C-alpha positions in Angstrom: 14.9 -34.0 34.0 16.1 -37.0 31.9 13.6 -38.0 29.3 12.3 -41.5 29.0 14.3 -43.5 26.4 11.1 -45.1 25.2 9.4 -41.8 24.4 10.5 -40.3 21.1 9.9 -36.6 21.0 11.1 -33.3 19.7 13.4 -30.7 21.3 11.7 -28.5 23.9 13.3 -25.2 22.7 10.8 -22.6 21.4 12.0 -20.5 18.5 10.5 -17.3 17.0 9.0 -19.4 14.3 7.6 -22.0 16.7 9.0 -25.1 18.5 12.2 -26.8 17.4 11.2 -30.0 15.7 14.5 -31.8 15.9 14.5 -35.1 17.7 16.0 -35.5 21.2 18.7 -38.2 21.2 18.3 -41.2 23.4 20.0 -40.7 26.8 20.3 -36.9 26.4 20.4 -35.2 29.8 17.8 -32.5 28.8 15.0 -32.4 26.3 17.2 -30.7 23.8 18.3 -31.7 20.3 22.0 -32.1 19.7 22.3 -28.6 18.1 20.8 -26.9 21.2 22.8 -29.0 23.6 26.0 -27.9 21.8 24.8 -24.2 21.9 24.2 -24.6 25.7 27.6 -26.2 26.1 29.3 -23.4 24.2 27.5 -20.8 26.4 28.8 -22.4 29.6 32.3 -23.0 28.2 32.8 -19.2 27.7 33.1 -19.0 31.5 34.3 -22.5 32.5 36.8 -23.0 29.7 37.4 -26.0 27.5 40.2 -28.5 28.1 42.1 -29.0 24.8 45.6 -29.5 23.4 47.8 -26.4 23.4 49.3 -25.3 20.1 52.7 -26.2 21.5 54.2 -27.2 24.9 53.7 -24.9 27.8 56.9 -22.7 28.1 56.8 -23.0 31.9 56.3 -26.7 32.5 56.1 -28.5 29.1 52.6 -29.8 29.4 50.6 -30.0 26.1 47.1 -29.8 27.8 45.5 -26.4 28.3 42.2 -24.7 29.1 40.8 -22.5 26.4 38.8 -19.4 27.2 37.6 -16.6 24.9 40.2 -14.4 26.4 43.1 -16.9 25.8 44.5 -20.2 27.0 46.3 -21.3 30.1 48.2 -24.5 30.9 46.0 -27.1 32.6 49.0 -28.2 34.8 50.7 -25.0 36.0 48.2 -22.3 34.8 50.8 -20.4 32.9 49.2 -18.1 30.4 49.9 -19.3 26.8 52.0 -16.7 25.0 53.6 -15.3 28.2 57.4 -15.9 28.3 58.6 -17.2 31.7 60.8 -14.8 33.6 64.2 -16.5 33.4 65.5 -14.3 36.3 63.2 -16.2 38.7 65.1 -19.0 40.2 63.6 -22.4 40.1 62.5 -23.7 43.5 64.4 -26.7 44.9 62.7 -29.9 44.0 64.6 -32.9 45.4 64.4 -36.0 43.3 65.8 -39.5 43.2 67.1 -40.1 39.7 67.7 -43.3 37.8 70.3 -43.2 35.0 71.0 -46.0 32.6 74.6 -46.5 31.4 75.7 -49.6 29.6 74.5 -52.5 31.8 74.3 -50.4 34.9 71.8 -48.2 36.6 72.7 -45.3 38.9 70.4 -44.3 41.7 71.2 -40.9 43.1 69.5 -37.8 44.4 69.7 -34.1 43.7 67.9 -30.8 44.2 69.3 -29.7 40.8 69.2 -32.7 38.6 69.9 -30.9 35.3 73.4 -29.9 36.6 74.0 -33.2 38.4 72.9 -35.5 35.5 74.9 -33.5 33.1 78.0 -34.2 35.1 77.5 -38.0 35.1 78.1 -40.6 32.4 74.8 -42.0 31.2 73.0 -43.2 28.1 69.5 -42.4 29.3 67.6 -40.8 32.1 65.3 -43.6 33.0 63.1 -42.0 35.7 62.7 -39.5 38.5 61.0 -40.0 41.8 60.1 -37.1 44.2 62.3 -37.6 47.3 65.5 -36.6 49.1 68.5 -38.4 50.5 66.3 -40.5 52.8 64.4 -42.0 49.9 67.6 -42.5 48.0 69.1 -44.5 50.9 65.9 -46.6 51.1 66.2 -47.4 47.4 69.9 -48.3 47.9 68.9 -50.7 50.7 66.0 -52.1 48.6 68.2 -53.0 45.7 71.4 -53.6 47.8 71.9 -57.2 46.5 72.7 -55.8 43.0 74.8 -52.8 44.1 78.4 -52.4 43.0 80.4 -52.1 46.2 81.2 -48.5 47.2 79.2 -46.9 44.4 75.6 -45.8 43.7 75.6 -48.0 40.6 73.5 -51.2 40.4 73.4 -54.2 38.0 70.3 -54.3 35.8 67.8 -56.8 37.3 64.1 -57.5 37.1 63.1 -55.9 40.5 64.8 -52.6 39.7 63.5 -52.6 36.1 59.9 -53.2 37.5 60.3 -50.3 39.9 61.5 -48.0 37.1 58.6 -49.1 34.9 56.2 -48.2 37.7 57.7 -44.8 38.0 57.4 -44.3 34.2 53.7 -45.2 34.0 52.1 -42.4 32.0 55.5 -40.5 31.7 56.7 -40.1 28.2 59.7 -37.9 29.2 61.1 -37.8 32.7 62.4 -34.2 32.2 58.9 -33.0 31.4 57.7 -34.6 34.6 60.4 -32.9 36.5 59.5 -29.5 34.9 55.9 -30.0 36.0 57.0 -30.6 39.6 59.1 -27.4 39.5 56.2 -25.5 37.9 53.8 -26.7 40.6 56.2 -25.7 43.3 56.5 -22.2 41.7 52.7 -22.0 41.4 52.4 -22.9 45.1 54.9 -20.1 46.0 57.4 -22.4 47.7 
């Protein structure tokens, strides 16, 4: 029961030496002082886990966010156990992406189920973005930006509409490769 903000009173916890006399903060969800609210939180967190930053990137997907339990930590994205080394013999599942590469004053829009190999074989200054999708999506993007396409190629001139599309794909994405690694990790976790 939420206490009335107008009423100032002490914590409802009873200790061996008598009632806790610490005040209950305004808006507290229970009639508990801050110390006892934190003790209750720690008690629940033993089972539910606490979301926090990992000591380093997840070895499976690159995420920096994890869930900490008394028994250890797991990645919050792919649930890989922190400290376990991924089995390199397990082949990555196919994750088709449309990629956007920047090279000089051009942008290449292509697709691949193995972008690490494909991108490594192409001239580029920067991987601008990835978008989940296959050849059908790539063809839609080629049609969408056709007025700026260099004839007979998958290269496009830099223009505002394409840059806005890439900016939308990059929202919340610091590194496109980490995003791709998360997609692969999710596909692995799903057993696909």
